[in-house]
C-alpha positions, 0 to 999 in steps of 0.5 A, a space after each residue: 905542698 905550698 908551705 915548701 915553695 913558699 919557704 924555698 921562696 923565702 930564702 932566697 929573698 932574704 939572701 938577695 933583699 937588702 933590709 932597711 928599717 921603716 916605721 910602724 906608721 904609715 908615711 903618707 898617713 892614709 889607711 885603706 880598707 880594701 878587699 883580699 882578692 888575690 888580683 889585687 896583690 902587687 896591683 894595687 899599691 903601684 896603681 896609687 903610688 903607694 909603697 912600703 911603709 906608705 900606707 896601713 892596708 886592710 884587706 878582707 873579704 869585699 872590703 866589707 865591714 860586716 863586724 866591728 874587726 875592719 873599724 877596730 883596725 881603722 881606729 887603731 890606725 887613726 889614734 895610735 898609728 898617725 893616720 889622718 885619711 881613710 879609703 875605701 876600695 872595691 873593685 870591679 868583677 868582685 867575687 863577693 858580689 851575688 854572693 849566694 848565702 845557700 850555696 855557701 851553706 851546701 858547700 860548708 855541709 860537703 865540707 864536713 861543717 855540721 849544720 847545727 854550727 851553720 845554724 847558729 849564723 845568718 850566712 848572708 850577713 856573715 859572709 858579707 856579700 852584696 849585689 853592686 860594688 860601687 854600692 858597697 863601697 858607699 855603705 861601707 864608706 857610711 858605716 864608717 863615717 857613722 861610726 861613734 869611735 871614728 872622728 869626724 874630722 877625718 876624711 873618707 874616700 870611696 874608691 873603685 878600682 878596675 881589676 883590669 886596667 888600674 884606673 880608679 873612680 871616686 864614688 865618694 869624694 870627702 874633701 
Protein backbone atom coordinates (compact mmCIF):
# COMPACT_ATOMS: atom_id res chain seq x y z
CA UNK A 1 0.00 0.00 0.00
CA UNK A 2 1.09 3.53 -0.71
CA UNK A 3 0.35 4.51 2.91
CA UNK A 4 3.13 2.22 4.15
CA UNK A 5 5.62 3.82 1.76
CA UNK A 6 4.52 7.32 2.81
CA UNK A 7 4.89 6.48 6.51
CA UNK A 8 8.36 5.02 5.96
CA UNK A 9 9.42 8.11 3.97
CA UNK A 10 8.04 10.35 6.71
CA UNK A 11 10.02 8.51 9.37
CA UNK A 12 13.24 9.15 7.43
CA UNK A 13 12.25 12.76 6.80
CA UNK A 14 11.60 13.49 10.49
CA UNK A 15 14.92 11.94 11.47
CA UNK A 16 16.84 14.20 9.05
CA UNK A 17 14.75 17.39 9.10
CA UNK A 18 15.71 20.39 11.17
CA UNK A 19 12.38 21.97 11.99
CA UNK A 20 11.80 25.66 12.40
CA UNK A 21 8.78 27.54 13.62
CA UNK A 22 7.25 29.65 10.84
CA UNK A 23 4.36 32.09 10.90
CA UNK A 24 1.10 31.03 9.31
CA UNK A 25 1.04 34.46 7.64
CA UNK A 26 2.50 34.38 4.11
CA UNK A 27 5.84 36.18 4.26
CA UNK A 28 5.48 37.49 0.69
CA UNK A 29 1.85 38.48 1.38
CA UNK A 30 0.82 36.40 -1.62
CA UNK A 31 -2.01 33.96 -2.30
CA UNK A 32 -1.87 31.70 -5.35
CA UNK A 33 -4.72 29.75 -6.92
CA UNK A 34 -3.26 27.00 -9.08
CA UNK A 35 -3.93 23.53 -10.39
CA UNK A 36 -3.58 20.28 -8.47
CA UNK A 37 -1.58 18.76 -11.36
CA UNK A 38 1.10 16.51 -9.87
CA UNK A 39 3.67 17.88 -12.32
CA UNK A 40 3.55 21.20 -10.45
CA UNK A 41 4.74 19.59 -7.20
CA UNK A 42 8.30 20.69 -6.47
CA UNK A 43 8.21 22.70 -9.71
CA UNK A 44 5.92 25.70 -9.31
CA UNK A 45 7.43 27.15 -6.15
CA UNK A 46 11.07 27.12 -7.38
CA UNK A 47 9.92 28.53 -10.74
CA UNK A 48 8.38 31.47 -8.83
CA UNK A 49 11.21 31.84 -6.35
CA UNK A 50 9.02 31.14 -3.36
CA UNK A 51 9.75 28.83 -0.47
CA UNK A 52 8.14 27.38 2.61
CA UNK A 53 6.13 30.04 4.43
CA UNK A 54 6.18 32.56 1.58
CA UNK A 55 2.69 32.17 0.08
CA UNK A 56 -0.74 30.64 0.60
CA UNK A 57 -1.21 28.15 -2.22
CA UNK A 58 -4.69 26.91 -3.08
CA UNK A 59 -4.78 23.94 -5.43
CA UNK A 60 -7.76 22.44 -7.16
CA UNK A 61 -8.68 20.78 -10.44
CA UNK A 62 -7.83 23.23 -13.22
CA UNK A 63 -7.23 26.23 -10.90
CA UNK A 64 -10.93 26.78 -11.45
CA UNK A 65 -13.52 28.53 -9.30
CA UNK A 66 -16.68 26.44 -9.55
CA UNK A 67 -18.13 27.26 -6.12
CA UNK A 68 -17.34 29.42 -3.11
CA UNK A 69 -14.53 27.30 -1.63
CA UNK A 70 -11.61 28.84 -3.53
CA UNK A 71 -13.01 32.34 -2.95
CA UNK A 72 -13.39 31.52 0.76
CA UNK A 73 -9.73 30.50 0.93
CA UNK A 74 -8.60 33.62 -0.95
CA UNK A 75 -10.67 35.83 1.35
CA UNK A 76 -9.25 34.09 4.43
CA UNK A 77 -5.73 34.68 3.12
CA UNK A 78 -6.50 38.37 2.59
CA UNK A 79 -8.53 39.20 5.69
CA UNK A 80 -7.13 36.77 8.26
CA UNK A 81 -3.57 36.15 7.12
CA UNK A 82 -2.37 39.40 5.57
CA UNK A 83 -2.16 38.49 1.88
CA UNK A 84 -2.07 41.59 -0.30
CA UNK A 85 -1.82 40.13 -3.81
CA UNK A 86 -3.45 37.23 -5.68
CA UNK A 87 -2.16 35.19 -8.60
CA UNK A 88 -4.16 32.69 -10.63
CA UNK A 89 -1.61 30.41 -12.26
CA UNK A 90 -2.69 27.96 -14.93
CA UNK A 91 -0.41 25.69 -16.90
CA UNK A 92 0.02 24.26 -20.36
CA UNK A 93 -1.25 20.76 -21.11
CA UNK A 94 -3.84 20.87 -18.30
CA UNK A 95 -5.83 17.66 -17.89
CA UNK A 96 -9.00 19.65 -17.19
CA UNK A 97 -8.90 21.27 -20.62
CA UNK A 98 -11.46 19.52 -22.77
CA UNK A 99 -12.78 17.36 -19.94
CA UNK A 100 -15.73 15.30 -21.09
CA UNK A 101 -18.77 15.22 -18.77
CA UNK A 102 -20.23 12.15 -20.53
CA UNK A 103 -16.98 10.22 -20.12
CA UNK A 104 -16.91 11.27 -16.44
CA UNK A 105 -20.47 10.02 -15.99
CA UNK A 106 -19.66 6.68 -17.64
CA UNK A 107 -16.60 6.23 -15.44
CA UNK A 108 -18.65 7.04 -12.34
CA UNK A 109 -21.26 4.46 -13.34
CA UNK A 110 -18.53 1.86 -13.94
CA UNK A 111 -17.19 2.55 -10.43
CA UNK A 112 -20.61 1.99 -8.85
CA UNK A 113 -21.96 5.52 -8.42
CA UNK A 114 -25.76 5.28 -8.84
CA UNK A 115 -27.27 7.17 -11.79
CA UNK A 116 -29.75 8.91 -9.46
CA UNK A 117 -26.83 10.43 -7.53
CA UNK A 118 -25.09 11.53 -10.73
CA UNK A 119 -28.32 13.11 -11.96
CA UNK A 120 -28.27 15.48 -8.96
CA UNK A 121 -25.31 17.30 -10.55
CA UNK A 122 -24.64 19.21 -13.72
CA UNK A 123 -21.37 17.32 -14.22
CA UNK A 124 -20.05 19.73 -16.84
CA UNK A 125 -20.27 22.66 -14.38
CA UNK A 126 -19.39 20.57 -11.33
CA UNK A 127 -16.12 19.23 -12.74
CA UNK A 128 -15.13 22.69 -14.00
CA UNK A 129 -13.74 21.67 -17.35
CA UNK A 130 -12.77 24.24 -19.96
CA UNK A 131 -11.49 24.43 -23.53
CA UNK A 132 -8.56 26.86 -23.28
CA UNK A 133 -6.11 27.17 -20.39
CA UNK A 134 -5.48 30.92 -20.86
CA UNK A 135 -9.18 31.71 -21.13
CA UNK A 136 -9.74 29.71 -17.95
CA UNK A 137 -7.15 31.82 -16.10
CA UNK A 138 -8.82 35.03 -17.37
CA UNK A 139 -12.28 33.75 -16.35
CA UNK A 140 -11.07 32.98 -12.84
CA UNK A 141 -9.28 36.31 -12.47
CA UNK A 142 -12.61 37.95 -13.36
CA UNK A 143 -14.51 35.79 -10.85
CA UNK A 144 -12.14 36.87 -8.08
CA UNK A 145 -12.09 40.55 -9.09
CA UNK A 146 -15.87 40.70 -9.29
CA UNK A 147 -16.65 38.80 -6.12
CA UNK A 148 -18.35 41.11 -3.60
CA UNK A 149 -16.17 39.88 -0.71
CA UNK A 150 -12.83 40.53 -2.41
CA UNK A 151 -11.60 44.12 -1.94
CA UNK A 152 -10.90 46.22 -5.05
CA UNK A 153 -7.47 47.30 -3.81
CA UNK A 154 -6.02 43.76 -4.02
CA UNK A 155 -4.16 43.15 -7.31
CA UNK A 156 -5.35 39.97 -9.05
CA UNK A 157 -2.92 38.66 -11.70
CA UNK A 158 -3.30 35.83 -14.18
CA UNK A 159 -0.32 33.78 -15.34
CA UNK A 160 0.44 30.65 -17.29
CA UNK A 161 3.40 28.39 -16.58
CA UNK A 162 4.84 26.12 -19.22
CA UNK A 163 4.68 22.64 -17.67
CA UNK A 164 7.94 21.61 -19.36
CA UNK A 165 10.20 24.68 -19.25
CA UNK A 166 8.76 26.52 -16.23
CA UNK A 167 8.55 29.77 -18.19
CA UNK A 168 5.87 32.18 -16.98
CA UNK A 169 3.59 34.20 -19.24
CA UNK A 170 1.45 37.04 -17.92
CA UNK A 171 -2.11 36.80 -19.26
CA UNK A 172 -3.65 39.42 -16.96
CA UNK A 173 -1.55 42.10 -15.25
CA UNK A 174 -3.23 44.06 -12.44
CA UNK A 175 -0.32 46.36 -11.55
